[in-house]
Every structure is written in structure tokens, then in C-alpha cells.
C-alpha positions in Angstrom: -14.9 35.3 -4.6 -14.6 31.7 -5.9 -13.5 29.1 -3.4 -10.1 27.6 -4.3 -11.0 24.1 -3.1 -13.6 22.2 -5.1 -15.4 19.0 -4.2 -12.1 17.0 -4.2 -9.1 19.3 -3.6 -7.7 22.1 -5.8 -7.8 21.3 -9.6 -7.0 23.1 -12.8 -5.0 23.2 -16.0 -1.4 22.5 -14.9 1.0 25.3 -15.3 -1.9 27.7 -16.1 -4.4 27.6 -13.2 -2.5 25.1 -11.1 1.0 26.5 -11.1 4.2 25.6 -9.2 3.8 28.8 -7.2 0.3 27.9 -6.2 1.4 24.4 -5.2 4.2 25.9 -3.2 1.8 28.2 -1.4 -0.7 25.5 -0.7 2.0 23.3 0.8 3.2 26.1 3.0 -0.3 26.9 4.2 -1.1 23.3 4.8 2.0 23.0 7.0 0.7 25.8 9.2 -2.8 24.3 9.5 -2.2 20.6 9.5 0.7 20.5 12.0 -1.5 21.7 14.8 -2.8 19.0 17.0 -1.9 16.4 19.7 0.0 14.1 17.3 2.2 16.8 15.9 2.7 18.4 19.3 3.8 15.0 20.7 6.3 14.6 17.8 7.8 18.0 18.5 8.1 17.2 22.3 10.2 14.2 21.2 12.4 16.4 19.2 11.0 15.3 15.8 9.6 17.4 13.0 6.0 17.0 11.7 5.8 14.5 8.8 3.8 14.3 5.6 3.4 11.6 2.9 3.5 12.9 -0.6 2.3 11.0 -3.7 1.2 11.6 -7.3 -0.3 9.9 -10.3 1.9 9.5 -13.4 0.8 12.6 -15.4 3.8 14.6 -16.4 2.9 17.8 -14.6 2.9 15.8 -11.3 6.7 15.9 -11.4 7.1 19.7 -11.1 4.1 20.0 -8.8 5.4 17.3 -6.5 8.7 19.2 -6.4 7.0 22.4 -5.5 4.9 20.7 -2.8 7.9 19.0 -1.3 9.8 22.3 -1.3 6.9 24.1 0.4 6.6 21.4 3.1 10.3 21.1 3.8 10.8 24.8 3.9 8.0 24.9 6.6 9.8 22.4 8.8 7.9 19.3 7.7 9.7 16.0 6.8 8.4 14.6 3.5 8.1 10.9 2.8 7.9 10.9 -1.1 6.0 7.8 -2.2 6.3 8.6 -5.9 3.6 7.3 -8.2 0.9 5.6 -6.3 -2.8 5.7 -6.1 -4.9 8.0 -4.0 -6.2 5.3 -1.7 -2.7 4.0 -1.3 -1.6 7.5 -0.3 -4.4 7.7 2.3 -3.5 4.3 3.6 0.2 5.2 3.9 -0.6 8.4 5.9 -2.3 6.2 8.5 0.1 3.3 8.3 3.2 5.5 8.7 1.7 7.7 11.4 2.3 10.8 9.4 0.6 14.0 10.4 -1.0 14.5 7.0 -0.7 13.6 3.4 -0.7 15.3 -0.1 -1.9 13.6 -3.3 -1.2 15.2 -6.6 -3.8 14.0 -9.1 -6.7 15.1 -11.3 -8.3 11.6 -11.0 -10.3 10.8 -14.2 -9.5 14.2 -15.9 -7.3 14.3 -19.0 -3.5 14.6 -18.7 -3.2 18.4 -19.0 -5.2 18.9 -15.8 -3.9 18.2 -12.3 -5.0 18.6 -8.7 -3.8 18.7 -5.2 -5.7 17.1 -2.3 -4.9 16.7 1.3 -5.4 14.0 3.9 -5.5 14.6 7.6 -3.9 12.5 10.3 -5.3 8.9 9.9 -5.7 9.3 6.1 -9.1 10.9 6.1 -10.2 13.7 3.7 -10.4 17.2 5.1 -13.7 18.7 6.0 -14.7 22.0 4.2 -13.8 24.1 7.2 -10.2 22.9 7.3 -9.8 23.4 3.6 -11.1 27.0 4.1 -8.5 27.5 6.8 -5.7 26.4 4.5 -7.0 28.7 1.8 -7.2 31.7 4.3 -3.7 30.9 5.5 -2.2 31.4 2.1 -2.2 35.1 2.7 -0.8 34.7 6.3 2.9 34.6 7.4 4.6 31.3 6.6 6.6 29.0 8.9 10.2 29.9 8.2 12.5 27.6 10.2 16.2 27.6 9.8 19.1 25.3 10.3 18.2 21.9 11.6 14.6 22.8 11.9 13.9 22.7 8.2 12.3 19.5 6.9 14.0 16.6 5.1 12.8 15.0 1.9 13.2 11.2 1.8 12.0 8.5 -0.6 9.2 6.3 0.9 11.1 3.2 -0.2 8.6 0.5 0.8 5.4 2.5 0.0 4.1 0.2 -2.7 5.0 -3.0 -0.8 3.1 -1.8 2.3 0.0 -1.1 0.2 0.2 -4.5 -1.6 0.4 -6.3 1.8 -2.6 -4.3 3.0 -4.7 -5.2 -0.1 -3.8 -8.9 0.2 -5.0 -8.9 3.8 -8.2 -7.1 3.0 -9.6 -9.3 0.3 -12.0 -12.0 1.6 -10.8 -14.8 -0.6 -8.7 -16.0 -3.6 -9.5 -15.4 -7.2 -8.3 -18.7 -8.7 -9.8 -19.8 -12.0 -11.2 -16.3 -13.0 -9.9 -14.6 -16.1 -9.8 -10.8 -15.5 -9.1 -8.0 -18.0 -7.7 -5.1 -16.1 -7.9 -1.5 -17.5 -5.6 0.6 -15.4 -6.3 3.9 -17.3 -2.5 4.3 -17.8 -2.7 5.6 -14.3 -1.4 5.2 -10.8 -2.5 1.5 -10.4 -0.8 0.3 -13.5 1.8 -1.7 -11.4 0.0 -2.5 -8.2 -3.4 -3.7 -9.5 -2.0 -6.4 -11.9 0.4 -7.6 -9.1 -2.3 -8.1 -6.5 -4.8 -9.7 -8.9 -2.1 -12.1 -10.0 -0.9 -12.8 -6.5 -4.5 -13.8 -5.5 -4.6 -16.4 -8.4 -6.5 -14.6 -11.2 -5.5 -14.9 -14.8 -4.8 -11.3 -15.8 -4.9 -9.6 -19.2 -3.9 -6.0 -19.2 -4.9 -2.9 -21.1 -4.2 0.7 -20.3 -1.2 -0.2 -18.1 1.6 1.6 -19.9 1.7 5.1 -18.5 4.0 7.6 -20.2 2.9 10.8 -18.4 0.6 12.1 -21.1 -1.7 9.1 -21.9 -3.5 8.9 -18.5 -7.3 8.4 -19.0 -6.8 8.8 -22.8 -9.5 6.6 -24.2 -9.0 4.1 -21.3 -10.2 3.6 -17.8 -13.5 3.9 -16.0 -14.7 6.8 -18.1 -14.0 4.9 -21.4 -15.4 1.4 -21.1 -15.8 0.5 -24.7 -12.2 -0.8 -25.0 -12.6 -2.9 -21.9 -15.8 -4.4 -23.2 -14.2 -5.3 -26.5 -11.2 -6.8 -24.7 -13.3 -9.0 -22.4 -15.1 -10.4 -25.5 -12.0 -10.8 -27.5 -10.2 -12.7 -24.8 -13.2 -14.7 -23.6 -12.6 -13.3 -20.1 -15.0 -13.7 -17.1 -14.9 -10.1 -16.1 -13.4 -6.7 -16.8 -12.3 -4.3 -14.1 -11.6 -0.6 -14.9 -9.9 2.0 -12.7 -9.5 5.7 -13.2 -6.2 7.7 -13.3 -5.7 7.7 -9.5 -7.5 4.4 -8.9 -10.0 5.5 -6.4 -12.8 4.2 -8.7 -13.8 0.9 -10.0 -16.4 0.0 -12.7 -16.8 -3.5 -14.2 -17.8 -5.3 -17.4 -19.4 -8.7 -17.4 -18.5 -11.6 -19.7 -21.0 -10.4 -22.3 -19.4 -6.9 -22.3 -22.2 -5.2 -20.4 -21.2 -2.4 -18.0 -21.8 -3.0 -14.3 -21.8 0.4 -12.6 -21.0 1.5 -9.0 -24.6 1.1 -7.9 -24.7 -2.5 -9.0 -21.3 -3.2 -7.5 -22.5 -1.7 -4.2 -25.6 -3.9 -4.3 -23.5 -7.0 -4.8 -21.1 -6.2 -2.0 -23.7 -5.0 0.4 -25.6 -8.3 0.1 -22.3 -10.2 0.5 -21.3 -8.3 3.6 -24.8 -8.8 5.1 -24.6 -12.5 4.6 -21.2 -12.6 6.4 -22.6 -10.4 9.2 -20.2 -7.6 8.3 -22.6 -4.9 7.2 -23.0 -2.6 10.3 -26.7 -2.0 11.1 -27.5 -3.6 7.7 -27.0 -0.1 6.2 -25.5 1.1 2.9 -24.5 4.7 2.4 -25.1 6.1 -1.1 -25.6 9.5 -2.7 -28.8 11.1 -4.1 -27.6 10.2 -7.6 -27.8 6.5 -7.0 -30.3 4.6 -9.1 -33.8 3.9 -7.7 -33.1 0.3 -8.5 -30.4 0.2 -5.8 -32.8 1.3 -3.1 -35.5 -1.2 -4.2 -33.0 -4.1 -4.3 -31.6 -3.2 -0.8 -35.1 -3.0 0.6 -35.8 -6.5 -0.7 -32.7 -7.7 1.1 -33.5 -6.0 4.4 -30.8 -3.3 3.9 -31.4 0.4 4.7 -30.0 2.9 2.2 -28.9 6.3 3.6 -28.5 9.1 1.1 -25.9 11.9 1.1 -24.9 14.8 -1.1 -22.9 14.0 -4.2 -19.2 13.3 -3.5 -17.4 10.5 -1.8 -16.3 12.9 1.0 -20.0 13.2 2.1 -20.4 9.5 1.9 -17.4 9.1 4.2 -18.6 11.7 6.7 -21.9 9.8 7.1 -20.1 6.5 7.3 -17.7 7.8 10.0 -20.5 9.4 12.0 -22.2 6.1 12.5 -19.5 3.5 11.8 -21.3 2.2 8.7 -19.3 -0.5 6.8 -20.0 0.2 3.2 -20.8 3.2 1.0 -20.1 4.7 -2.3 -21.2 6.4 -5.6 -22.6 5.3 -8.9 -19.4 6.5 -10.5 -17.5 3.7 -8.7 -16.1 5.3 -5.6 -16.7 2.5 -3.1 -15.5 2.7 0.5 -14.9 -0.2 2.8 -14.8 1.3 6.3 -12.9 -1.6 7.8 -10.0 -1.3 5.3 -9.9 2.2 3.8 -10.5 5.8 4.5 -11.4 6.7 0.9 -12.7 5.0 -2.2 -10.3 2.3 -3.4 -10.7 1.0 -6.9 -8.3 -1.8 -6.6 -9.8 -3.1 -3.4 -13.3 -2.8 -4.9 -12.3 -4.8 -8.0 -10.6 -7.5 -5.9 -13.7 -7.8 -3.6 -16.1 -8.0 -6.5 -14.1 -10.8 -8.2 -13.6 -12.5 -4.9 -17.4 -12.7 -4.6 -17.6 -14.3 -8.1 -15.1 -16.8 -6.9 -16.8 -17.5 -3.6 -20.3 -18.0 -5.1 -19.3 -19.6 -8.4 -21.7 -17.1 -10.1 -20.9 -14.9 -13.1 -20.9 -11.2 -12.7 -24.1 -10.9 -14.7 -25.8 -13.3 -12.2 -24.5 -11.3 -9.3 -25.5 -8.0 -10.9 -29.1 -9.2 -11.4 -29.6 -8.5 -7.7 -30.8 -5.1 -8.8 -32.9 -3.8 -11.8 -31.4 -0.6 -13.1 -34.0 2.0 -13.8 -33.5 4.0 -17.0 -31.8 7.3 -16.0 -31.4 10.5 -17.9 -29.1 13.3 -16.7 -29.1 16.7 -18.5 -27.0 19.7 -17.8 -28.9 23.1 -18.2 -26.0 25.5 -18.8 -25.5 29.2 -18.4 -28.3 29.7 -15.9 -28.6 31.3 -12.6 -28.3 28.2 -10.4 -28.9 30.2 -7.3 -32.5 30.7 -8.5 -33.4 27.1 -8.5 -34.5 26.9 -4.9 -37.8 28.8 -4.4 -38.8 29.0 -8.1 -42.5 28.3 -8.0 -42.8 27.4 -11.7 -40.0 24.9 -11.5 -41.3 23.4 -8.3 -44.7 22.9 -9.9 -43.2 21.2 -12.9 -41.2 18.9 -10.6 -44.4 18.1 -8.6 -46.3 17.3 -11.8 -43.5 15.0 -13.0 -43.3 13.2 -9.6 -47.1 12.6 -9.7 -46.8 11.1 -13.2 -43.9 8.8 -12.2 -45.4 7.7 -8.8 -43.3 5.1 -7.2 -41.9 3.9 -10.5 -39.4 6.8 -10.9 -38.0 9.9 -9.4 -36.8 13.5 -10.2 -33.8 15.3 -8.9 -32.8 18.9 -9.8 -29.4 19.9 -8.4 -27.3 23.1 -8.9 -23.7 22.4 -9.8 -21.2 23.2 -7.2 -18.6 24.5 -9.6 -20.4 25.7 -12.8 -23.3 27.9 -13.8 -25.6 25.0 -14.6 -28.4 22.9 -13.1 -28.4 19.2 -13.4 -31.7 17.5 -14.2 -31.9 13.8 -13.4 -35.0 11.7 -14.1 -35.5 8.0 -13.6 -38.5 6.1 -14.9 -39.7 2.6 -15.7 -39.0 3.2 -19.4 -36.3 5.0 -21.3 -38.8 7.1 -23.4 -40.6 8.3 -20.3 -37.3 9.2 -18.7 -36.1 11.1 -21.8 -39.4 12.9 -22.2 -39.8 14.1 -18.6 -36.1 15.1 -18.3 -36.2 17.2 -21.5 -39.5 18.8 -20.4 -38.0 19.8 -17.0 -34.8 21.1 -18.6 -36.9 23.4 -20.8 -38.7 24.7 -17.7 -35.4 25.3 -15.9 -33.9 27.1 -19.0 -37.0 29.3 -19.5 -37.0 30.3 -15.8 -33.3 30.6 -15.0 -31.5 31.3 -18.3 -30.1 29.8 -21.5 -29.2 26.5 -23.1 -29.2 22.8 -22.2 -26.6 20.1 -23.2 
């Protein structure tokens, strides 16, 4: 049986796979699971109901899904603080800031508008571990909480949600941004109001693109997965830097003044060095995933910074950070986590911090990004294969060993089964692009011949 929860909540085509009925059931099940604990028990002893923060990105289906979630929570005796359209990191912050028992964010992040998703935050604004998600899923077939009378929940507007988050961001940024011209691409998403406000408040000159959400244009040719428009805008306006969010603004990628992309690995390298210089990088350690570029590890080694690797997904980065109180972690895709200020990736805070480092040092983004050399990287998806056969296949293991011997310390190989599809990801880094292409395609052919069918 397929697990309902994926790597980041429950996602699907809205009104087909992700229906109002499913949203209602998930909300009712979450009320059973997430209102157990010392905090919720203390609230009940004081005669108060459990409380949840509810938020969404601006995609049109979020309206009916939010209504279904609110109904499921309130009918289960949970008071709902409805924050409306606000980013995922803002929702996580508000769960903690308000003292809510848990939170629900309705978003499909960087996916197109027809998709949507539901993710949950525990008390304190942290993402749920797999075992808690599994309990919610199992509880969907169990009896619901069915209070009556004054025990049913109330649904109220979280009137100062955006203001609280803005104040939080202003207090988290290490300096002002005066004199820097920033092009902001908000992906027609959840940060379309807050991000320009905070950049402007901190003194940046701001030019906006992708900041006019209408419910159906989220991520449509804009945002962190479509950087061409941002590069053109930076060059057209003669700006110093471009900052791109995704639909729910938990990611940040950047573009330098020449229109070149600066990815999450480069951003982490810049920020890790800056935090170390300020004495704010705990144990001089950065947490990244196995997909981060080899150049990041080499750059961090040269600056006396240890890199700890986790599985793919910002939740696993967070688990490692929380386990050892590390200060900074993230992914190549632009999920960057500042442990001191956030419980999840925050694209607005990342962009602000990056531009603040430009202002502090007087260096261009290209100069800062030169802290690391990006190794050519090729990622191929070998589709329609038996991903379960990857581990233990002697022929594939021999091919990988041969490739690793050829690359030596100037590259690396990573084969990884997808967590959601019948495919195997083949990633190769090498000192040159032709070598990376050649070795990746050779390994993909071996995987295809051993496990199944076609590569894309």
C-alpha cells in the first residue's frame, strides 16, 4: 500500500487526488494525534481548547482545501487561527510564536497551480517525523473526535499574522541593505507581499517580478524553478542581485549582476563562512544533503568547516541540525535553515541574509560566490525500473566502483532510488562536463539494462 504522506506532506492534483473530503479527514485525524501532549493537556486543564494555525499559499484550490481543513479541525474541538495567505516558514514561525499546539500549511511549494498539498507542523513549528505522519494516516480510519456544544472549535482570523512575521524577519537579519538594487521574483506566490516589504524596509532598492498572484499563475514561468526571467530582469535593470523564491517561499536561489545563477550550495557556502567569521557557526559545521556539490565540501574544508551529509529533504537536514544544535543547513535547491531564527527553510530570510552579506563586505555576489568552485554535475532519471533492485546488484556496484576509480578525488557518483516514483536517480560530478556526461549516461545504461526500461 502506498504511503499517503510523501517527503513533504500530502500532495496531489487538487480536487482529484487531493479532495476536500481527504483534507477534512486529514484534519480530523491530525486533531486526534497532534492534541496529545503536555501543552495541549495544560490548555485543557485551563478550560481552553487546543489551537492550530492554518495558512495557505495563493493557489485557487487552497481556498476550498483551507475551508475543509478548518471544518475538520473545528469539528474536532480545535480552535483555528486562520492566517490566510502566508509562506510556509511564516506558518511555522507563527505556530511557535502563538503557542499553538500544531499548524497546517496548504501548499504544493514549487509545483504548478493545479497541484496542492497539506503539511503539518508540531508544537514549536517543527516538521513532523515519519512516525507521527504514519499515526495520522492510520487514524484516518479510526473514530473521530466529535465534541458538541461549547466544546467544538472556533475559527478566527489571525489578524496580525503577517505583521508578526515581518517583525521577526527584521530582527533576524544581521544588517541593513542600503545601496543595493535587488530584483525580487516572488513566483506569484505566498511571499509576494512580505518579501518586497522587508527588503524595502531594510533599505534595498527593489524591482519586482512575479509578485501579482491571481490564484492560477503561481510558479508559472517565474520563481526559483524558472530563473531565466530573473536573469534577464537583473541585466535589464542593472541590478546588483536577483533573489527568487518558490510558491510557498521556503526556497531561495539567486542571480548575480551578470545574470549567472547562484544555487543553494553556493549560498550555503557564503553564509557558512560569514557565520564562522562572526563566531555563530556551532561546531564550525554545516549540514547538507548527499546531493550537494563536491565543490561545497572542498570549499568548506578549505575554510575549516565540517560538512555533515543527510538524506535528500530539508526535514532530514533539520533532524540532524536539531540533534546537535547546528546553526546552518540546507539543500542545493535553496532550502536554507537558520537554526537560531527558523524551524524550516525560509527563502525570504535566506535572501535577506545573502544581500546583507553583500552590504557588509562591499563585495558583489559573484565575488562572494567564488568561495566555492562548482563541479559539473549531471543528474539522470532512469525511469520504469525496479528501484528496489538497486541495492545488492553486483553489476551496478561494479560499474559504480569503476567510475569512482576513474574519477578519483576529482568527482563522485551517487545512485539513489526515488522515494515516490519507479525510477533511479544517477548523479555524477566530475572535473569536466564531458566526463560527467559520459560517465552518467554509461551508468544509466547499466541501471536500465539491469533493472528495467528507459532513461530521461
